[in-house]
C-alpha positions as CSV (number, residue, x, y, z in Angstrom):
1,M,85.7,110.8,125.8
2,T,87.1,112.9,122.7
3,A,84.9,114.9,120.6
4,G,85.4,112.7,117.5
5,P,83.8,109.5,119.2
6,H,81.3,111.6,120.9
7,A,80.0,113.4,117.6
8,R,79.9,109.9,116.0
9,S,78.0,108.2,119.1
10,V,75.5,111.4,118.7
11,R,75.0,110.6,115.1
12,S,74.5,107.1,115.6
13,V,71.9,107.7,118.1
14,T,70.3,110.2,115.8
15,R,70.4,107.6,112.8
16,R,68.5,104.9,115.0
17,R,66.0,107.4,116.1
18,R,65.3,108.4,112.7
19,D,65.1,104.9,111.5
20,L,62.9,103.7,114.1
21,A,60.5,106.7,113.4
22,I,60.4,105.7,109.9
23,D,59.7,102.1,110.5
24,L,56.9,102.9,113.2
25,G,55.4,105.2,110.2
26,F,55.4,102.0,108.1
27,C,53.8,100.1,110.7
28,A,51.0,102.8,111.2
29,A,50.4,103.2,107.4
30,I,50.0,99.4,106.7
31,A,47.7,99.1,109.9
32,A,45.6,101.9,108.7
33,Y,45.4,100.5,105.1
34,S,44.7,97.0,106.5
35,L,42.3,97.4,109.2
36,P,39.0,98.4,107.4
37,P,39.0,95.4,105.1
38,M,39.9,93.0,108.1
39,L,36.8,94.4,109.9
40,D,34.6,93.7,107.0
41,G,32.2,91.2,108.0
42,D,31.1,90.5,104.4
43,V,34.5,89.5,103.6
44,N,35.5,87.7,106.7
45,D,34.1,85.1,108.9
46,P,32.8,86.6,112.2
47,G,35.6,85.0,114.2
48,A,38.1,86.4,111.7
49,V,36.7,90.1,112.3
50,V,37.8,89.8,115.6
51,W,41.2,87.7,115.6
52,G,42.4,89.5,112.4
53,P,42.9,92.9,114.1
54,L,44.2,91.3,117.3
55,L,46.8,89.2,115.6
56,L,47.7,92.1,113.0
57,P,50.8,93.3,115.4
58,T,52.3,90.1,114.9
59,L,52.5,90.9,111.1
60,L,53.8,94.3,111.7
61,A,56.4,93.5,114.4
62,P,59.1,92.1,111.7
63,I,59.2,95.6,110.6
64,L,60.9,96.8,113.7
65,L,63.4,94.0,113.6
66,R,64.5,94.3,110.1
67,R,67.4,96.7,110.4
68,A,69.2,95.3,113.3
69,R,68.3,91.5,112.7
70,P,67.2,91.1,109.0
71,L,67.2,87.2,109.2
72,A,65.1,87.3,112.5
73,A,62.7,89.6,110.8
74,A,62.2,87.2,108.0
75,A,61.8,84.3,110.6
76,A,59.4,86.3,112.7
77,L,57.4,87.1,109.5
78,A,57.2,83.4,108.6
79,A,55.9,82.7,112.0
80,A,53.5,85.5,112.3
81,C,51.8,84.2,108.8
82,V,51.2,80.9,110.6
83,V,50.2,82.4,113.7
84,S,47.7,84.9,112.2
85,A,46.0,81.9,110.5
86,L,45.4,79.7,113.6
87,P,42.3,81.2,115.0
88,T,40.0,80.5,111.9
89,L,42.5,79.4,109.2
90,H,40.3,81.7,107.0
91,Q,41.1,85.2,107.4
92,F,41.9,88.3,105.4
93,R,45.5,89.5,105.8
94,F,47.8,89.3,102.6
95,I,47.2,93.0,102.3
96,A,49.4,93.6,105.3
97,A,51.7,90.4,104.8
98,V,52.9,91.5,101.4
99,P,54.2,95.1,102.0
100,V,55.9,93.7,105.3
101,A,57.6,91.2,103.2
102,V,59.1,93.6,100.9
103,L,60.2,96.0,103.6
104,V,62.0,93.0,105.5
105,L,63.6,91.9,102.2
106,V,65.3,95.0,101.5
107,P,67.9,95.1,104.3
108,L,68.3,91.3,104.3
109,A,69.4,91.3,100.8
110,V,71.6,94.3,101.1
111,T,73.3,93.8,104.5
112,R,73.5,89.8,104.8
113,D,75.7,87.2,103.0
114,R,74.4,85.0,100.4
115,R,73.6,82.0,102.8
116,E,71.7,84.2,105.2
117,A,69.8,86.3,102.4
118,L,68.8,82.9,100.7
119,G,67.6,81.7,104.1
120,G,65.6,84.7,104.8
121,L,64.1,84.9,101.4
122,V,63.0,81.1,101.5
123,L,61.4,82.1,105.0
124,V,59.5,85.1,103.6
125,L,58.0,83.1,100.6
126,A,56.8,80.3,102.7
127,G,55.2,82.6,105.1
128,L,53.5,84.2,102.1
129,A,52.5,80.6,100.7
130,V,50.7,79.9,104.1
131,V,48.9,83.4,103.8
132,G,47.8,82.4,100.3
133,G,46.3,78.9,101.5
134,T,44.5,80.5,104.6
135,D,43.2,84.0,103.4
136,A,39.4,84.5,102.8
137,V,39.6,86.9,99.9
138,L,42.1,84.8,97.8
139,E,39.9,81.8,98.2
140,D,37.9,83.2,95.0
141,H,41.2,84.4,93.4
142,G,43.6,81.4,92.7
143,G,44.3,80.7,96.4
144,V,48.1,79.8,97.0
145,A,48.8,79.8,93.4
146,G,47.4,83.1,93.0
147,L,49.3,84.8,95.9
148,I,52.5,83.1,94.6
149,A,52.0,84.4,91.2
150,F,51.5,87.8,92.6
151,S,53.9,88.1,95.4
152,W,56.9,85.9,94.7
153,P,57.9,87.6,91.6
154,L,57.8,90.9,93.3
155,C,59.9,89.4,96.4
156,L,62.5,88.0,94.1
157,A,62.7,91.3,92.3
158,V,63.2,93.2,95.4
159,W,65.6,90.7,96.8
160,G,67.7,90.6,93.5
161,A,67.8,94.5,93.6
162,G,69.1,94.4,97.1
163,R,72.0,91.9,96.2
164,L,72.9,94.1,93.3
165,V,73.1,97.1,95.8
166,R,75.4,95.0,98.1
167,S,77.5,93.9,95.3
168,R,78.0,97.7,94.2
169,E,78.7,98.8,97.7
170,R,81.4,96.1,98.2
171,L,83.1,97.1,95.1
172,A,82.9,100.8,96.1
173,A,84.5,99.7,99.6
174,E,87.2,97.7,97.9
175,L,87.9,100.5,95.4
176,Q,88.3,102.9,98.3
177,E,90.5,100.4,100.0
178,R,92.8,100.3,97.1
179,T,92.9,103.9,96.7
180,E,94.0,104.3,100.0
181,Q,96.6,101.7,99.6
182,L,98.0,103.4,96.8
183,R,98.1,106.8,98.6
184,R,100.2,105.1,101.1
185,E,102.5,103.5,98.6
186,R,102.8,107.0,96.9
187,D,103.9,108.7,100.1
188,A,106.2,105.7,101.0
189,T,107.9,106.3,97.7
190,A,108.2,110.0,97.8
191,A,109.7,109.8,101.4
192,L,112.1,107.2,100.0
193,A,113.2,109.5,97.1
194,V,113.8,112.2,99.7
195,E,115.9,110.0,102.2
196,T,118.0,108.9,99.2
197,E,118.5,112.5,98.2
198,R,119.6,113.4,101.7
199,E,122.1,110.5,101.9
200,R,123.4,111.4,98.4
201,L,123.9,114.9,99.2
202,A,125.5,114.0,102.5
203,A,128.0,111.8,100.9
204,D,128.6,114.6,98.3
205,L,129.3,117.0,101.1
206,E,131.6,114.9,102.9
207,L,133.5,113.9,99.6
208,A,133.9,117.5,98.5
209,A,135.1,118.7,101.9
210,R,137.6,115.9,102.2
211,A,139.1,116.7,98.8
212,R,139.4,120.3,99.1
213,L,140.7,120.3,102.8
214,Q,143.3,117.6,101.5
215,E,144.4,120.1,98.7
216,I,144.7,122.9,101.1
217,L,146.7,120.8,103.6
218,E,149.2,119.9,100.6
219,L,149.5,123.5,99.6
220,A,150.1,124.6,103.1
221,A,152.5,121.9,103.7
222,G,154.7,122.3,100.7
223,A,157.5,124.7,100.6
224,A,157.5,127.7,98.4
225,D,160.6,128.4,96.2
226,D,160.0,132.2,96.4
227,E,157.9,135.0,97.6
228,A,155.7,135.1,94.5
229,E,155.0,131.2,94.6
230,G,154.2,131.5,98.3
231,R,151.4,134.3,97.5
232,A,150.1,132.0,94.8
233,R,149.8,129.2,97.2
234,F,147.9,131.2,99.9
235,A,145.7,132.8,97.2
236,R,144.9,129.2,96.0
237,I,144.3,128.3,99.5
238,E,141.7,131.2,100.0
239,G,139.9,130.4,96.7
240,L,139.6,126.8,97.9
241,G,138.3,127.8,101.3
242,R,135.7,130.2,99.6
243,E,134.5,127.4,97.2
244,S,134.2,124.8,100.0
245,L,132.0,127.4,101.9
246,D,130.0,128.0,98.9
247,H,129.5,124.3,98.4
248,M,128.6,123.4,101.7
249,R,126.1,126.3,102.0
250,T,124.4,125.0,98.9
251,L,124.5,121.3,100.0
252,L,123.3,122.0,103.4
253,G,120.5,124.1,102.2
254,L,119.3,121.3,100.1
255,L,119.6,118.8,103.1
256,R,117.5,121.3,105.1
257,T,115.0,121.3,102.3
258,A,114.8,117.5,102.4
259,D,114.5,117.5,106.0
260,R,111.5,119.8,105.8
261,G,110.0,117.7,103.0
262,A,110.0,114.9,105.7
263,R,107.5,116.5,107.6
264,A,105.6,118.5,105.4
265,P,103.6,117.4,102.2
266,R,105.6,116.6,99.1
267,P,105.9,119.6,96.9
268,T,104.4,119.1,93.6
269,L,104.1,121.2,90.3
270,E,101.0,122.9,91.7
271,Q,103.6,124.4,94.4
272,L,105.7,125.7,91.3
273,D,104.0,129.4,91.4
274,A,105.0,129.6,95.2
275,L,108.4,128.5,94.3
276,L,108.8,131.3,91.5
277,A,107.4,133.6,93.9
278,Q,110.1,133.0,96.3
279,A,112.5,133.6,93.6
280,R,111.0,136.7,92.7
281,S,110.9,138.0,96.4
282,G,114.7,137.8,96.4
283,G,114.8,140.2,93.2
284,Q,115.2,137.8,90.7
285,V,112.8,138.3,87.4
286,V,111.4,134.8,86.6
287,T,108.7,134.1,83.8
288,L,106.7,131.1,83.9
289,E,105.3,129.2,80.5
290,V,102.9,126.2,80.6
291,A,102.2,124.5,77.4
292,G,100.1,121.3,76.9
293,E,97.1,119.9,79.1
294,H,97.9,120.0,82.9
295,R,97.3,117.0,84.7
296,P,98.2,115.2,88.0
297,L,101.4,112.8,87.6
298,S,102.7,110.4,89.8
299,A,104.1,111.3,93.2
300,G,107.9,110.5,92.1
301,V,107.6,112.6,88.8
302,E,105.9,115.5,90.4
303,L,108.7,115.6,93.4
304,A,111.5,115.4,90.7
305,A,110.2,118.1,88.6
306,Y,109.8,120.3,91.5
307,R,113.1,119.9,92.8
308,A,114.8,119.9,89.4
309,V,113.3,123.4,88.7
310,Q,114.3,124.5,92.3
311,H,118.0,123.2,91.5
312,A,118.1,124.8,88.1
313,L,117.0,128.0,89.3
314,V,120.1,128.0,91.6
315,A,122.3,127.1,88.7
316,V,121.0,130.0,86.4
317,G,121.9,132.6,89.0
318,D,120.1,135.8,89.9
319,G,119.6,137.2,86.3
320,P,116.2,137.2,84.5
321,A,115.2,133.6,83.9
322,T,112.4,131.8,82.0
323,V,110.8,128.5,83.3
324,R,109.0,126.5,80.7
325,V,106.8,123.4,81.2
326,R,105.3,121.4,78.6
327,Y,102.8,118.5,79.3
328,G,103.3,115.9,76.7
329,P,101.3,112.7,76.1
330,L,104.3,110.5,77.4
331,A,106.8,112.8,78.9
332,L,107.0,116.1,80.9
333,D,109.5,118.6,79.5
334,L,111.2,121.2,81.6
335,E,113.4,124.3,80.5
336,V,115.1,126.8,82.8
337,D,116.8,129.4,80.6
338,G,118.9,132.3,82.3
339,P,122.3,133.5,82.8
340,P,124.8,130.9,84.6
341,A,125.5,131.1,88.1
342,G,129.0,129.8,88.1
343,G,131.0,128.6,90.9
344,S,130.7,125.3,92.8
345,A,127.3,126.3,93.9
346,G,125.8,126.3,90.5
347,R,127.6,123.0,89.8
348,A,126.5,121.4,92.8
349,A,122.7,122.5,91.8
350,L,123.2,121.0,88.3
351,V,124.4,117.9,89.7
352,A,121.4,117.6,91.9
353,A,119.1,118.1,89.3
354,R,120.7,115.7,87.3
355,E,120.5,113.0,89.9
356,R,116.7,113.8,90.4
357,V,116.0,113.3,86.7
358,T,118.2,110.1,85.7
359,A,116.8,108.1,88.8
360,L,113.4,108.2,87.1
361,G,114.8,107.3,83.7
362,G,114.6,110.7,82.4
363,E,116.9,112.9,80.2
364,F,119.1,115.8,81.3
365,A,121.1,118.5,79.7
366,A,122.8,121.6,80.7
367,L,123.8,123.9,77.5
368,T,125.4,127.2,77.1
369,P,124.1,128.5,73.6
370,A,125.5,131.8,74.0
371,P,127.8,133.6,76.2
372,G,126.1,134.6,79.5
373,R,123.2,132.2,78.9
374,Q,122.6,128.7,80.2
375,V,119.7,126.4,79.4
376,V,118.9,123.5,81.6
377,R,116.5,121.0,79.9
378,L,115.1,117.9,81.2
379,R,112.6,115.2,80.1
380,L,110.7,113.1,82.7
381,P,108.5,110.1,81.7
382,T,104.8,110.5,82.8
383,V,102.5,108.1,84.5
384,A,99.2,109.3,85.4
385,A,98.5,109.4,89.2
386,H,96.2,106.7,90.7
387,A,95.4,108.3,93.9
């Protein structure tokens, strides 16, 4: 047996023992409160003074059944109300029957469905009516009508409160189940987004490699008219080879990031500080500016925003950069400002960032407002997260 089930089993046994101790305490308290008037010869017939205390346990026994079998406890109480009256049909016991009825009705209303709860309520009320017609003390205080007027509204109120508690618990359970379902859907959507990105990057890698290799083969196969043209061809081949290597390194790095994301929790803007710290550890000076009220967003927006900033940092190169995040009422605005990286690696990073943003219906722009400066701006429509 594993530790988890064993711990649950121990807690279950402990809870049952605690509940039993509580119910035994109720039995003892009701018996201590009921016995003195039951033994009073001025109130009861001589026979009732004997039979009342002897039959009191039948009225108390339903308390011990009420948690495990509430409907059986209600039936046992109704039967005890009848049995306890048979010896004399004139003995004092409502002082025990009413509190036992209340204790039985609580778990009956909370844990049983409507049909069983109503059936148990009818049994309890019927038992109390029998007590009202056979109780010595109630003979001068309204009899059955007096006990009904006192005990039935009390029992109905307790039963109704129990049904309200049951309704609230069921609603809470349904909300919890819905929350769990939304969490699973969120994780599935994020996993699909990562898988889509991996497929797109893989296709981009294949197309880029094929196009450059084709150009290299054409340059190598063509004949050069003179030595200068030959040197130019070889220089072009060397440049294409270096660009291809840079492009493949960038795309493979992004693919590895997506692979890690399939096993690790989906990154969100909460991890943005860690991403910038990683960039700073490589010597880059990065400043973060946040405006607006921070709030959790949907998983797709959080993931796209994180990845877009990650790609944009590659696109702005190794110089000082500023990352600006602004939470608006309907959109999330991000801006990465720094020197352009240039080369195929920077272009590939911009393409990846654009794909992330436009896939969610966002807006993307890569601007060069001044020489040596590039600004990557994006806007993502925001939806508050449900889970």
